[in-house]
C-alpha positions as CSV (number, residue, x, y, z in Angstrom):
1,M,0.0,0.0,0.0
2,Q,2.8,2.4,0.8
3,T,4.3,2.0,-2.7
4,K,0.9,3.1,-4.2
5,I,0.7,6.1,-1.8
6,A,4.3,7.1,-2.7
7,E,3.4,6.9,-6.4
8,L,0.4,9.1,-5.9
9,L,2.4,11.7,-3.9
10,I,4.9,11.8,-6.8
11,D,1.9,12.3,-9.2
12,I,0.6,15.2,-7.0
13,E,4.0,16.9,-7.0
14,S,4.3,16.4,-10.8
15,E,0.9,17.9,-11.4
16,L,1.7,20.9,-9.2
17,R,4.9,21.5,-11.2
18,T,3.1,21.0,-14.5
19,L,0.5,23.6,-13.5
20,G,3.2,26.1,-12.4
21,L,2.0,25.9,-8.8
22,W,5.3,24.5,-7.3
23,Q,7.3,27.1,-5.4
24,N,11.0,27.2,-4.9
25,I,10.8,29.3,-1.7
26,P,8.8,28.0,1.2
27,P,6.3,30.3,3.0
28,P,7.3,31.8,6.4
29,E,7.3,29.4,9.3
30,K,4.4,31.3,10.8
31,A,2.3,30.6,7.8
32,L,3.1,26.9,8.0
33,A,2.1,26.8,11.7
34,S,-1.6,27.7,11.1
35,D,-4.1,25.6,13.1
36,Q,-6.8,26.0,10.5
37,P,-7.8,23.1,8.2
38,F,-5.6,23.3,5.1
39,C,-4.0,26.4,6.6
40,V,-6.7,28.4,4.7
41,D,-5.8,31.5,6.6
42,T,-2.1,31.5,5.7
43,L,-1.5,29.4,2.6
44,T,-3.0,28.7,-0.8
45,L,-4.1,25.1,-1.3
46,S,-1.2,24.4,-3.6
47,Q,1.2,25.7,-0.9
48,W,-0.5,23.5,1.7
49,L,-0.1,20.5,-0.6
50,Q,3.6,21.2,-1.2
51,F,4.7,22.3,2.2
52,I,2.4,20.4,4.6
53,F,0.6,17.5,2.9
54,L,3.4,16.0,0.8
55,P,6.2,16.3,3.5
56,T,3.9,15.0,6.2
57,L,3.0,11.8,4.3
58,Y,6.5,11.2,3.1
59,G,7.8,11.7,6.6
60,L,5.3,9.2,8.1
61,M,6.3,6.6,5.5
62,E,10.0,7.1,6.0
63,E,9.7,6.8,9.7
64,G,7.5,3.7,9.3
65,R,4.7,5.4,11.2
66,E,1.0,4.8,10.6
67,L,-0.6,6.8,7.8
68,P,-3.8,8.7,8.3
69,N,-6.8,6.4,8.1
70,R,-9.0,9.0,6.4
71,C,-8.3,11.6,3.8
72,G,-10.5,14.1,2.1
73,V,-8.4,16.5,0.1
74,A,-10.0,16.1,-3.3
75,P,-13.3,17.8,-2.5
76,M,-11.4,20.8,-1.1
77,A,-9.2,20.9,-4.3
78,E,-12.3,20.7,-6.5
79,E,-13.8,23.7,-4.8
80,Y,-10.6,25.6,-4.6
81,F,-9.7,25.2,-8.3
82,K,-13.2,25.5,-9.7
83,A,-12.9,29.0,-11.0
84,S,-9.1,29.0,-11.5
85,G,-9.1,28.3,-15.3
86,L,-6.3,25.8,-14.7
87,H,-6.5,22.3,-16.2
88,V,-6.4,20.5,-12.8
89,D,-8.2,17.2,-13.8
90,A,-5.1,15.1,-13.3
91,L,-4.3,16.7,-10.0
92,I,-7.9,16.2,-8.8
93,I,-7.7,12.5,-9.9
94,A,-4.4,12.0,-8.0
95,L,-5.9,13.6,-4.9
96,R,-9.1,11.5,-5.2
97,D,-6.9,8.4,-5.6
98,I,-4.9,9.2,-2.5
99,D,-8.1,9.9,-0.6
100,I,-9.5,6.5,-1.6
101,A,-6.2,4.6,-1.0
102,L,-5.8,6.0,2.6
103,S,-9.5,5.3,3.4
104,A,-9.3,1.8,1.8
105,D,-6.3,1.1,3.9
106,E,-8.3,1.7,7.1
107,A,-11.3,-0.3,5.7
108,N,-8.9,-3.3,5.2
109,S,-7.4,-3.1,8.7
């Protein structure tokens, strides 16, 4: 299961890069420390994916720790990117797939 999750994380990063949403400079530490869901008060969704979501899941896998048993990022992304004009279909699919994979992992436990 972790191999599939890792592949999906790579897909998400690739899509962020393709869409021109990948940043070379991280936001300030204060922005990353938000306690709001998706850091909506301090980050864009693409920043949250790049600087919070991806590193957190990679870190959990590298440390051999348990992955979240529920994930619901795709609906937020669908809403966030709805009026953006960007071709985000592949990104949404990758996020939906990771939502399903993490939730399926719990269902199979």
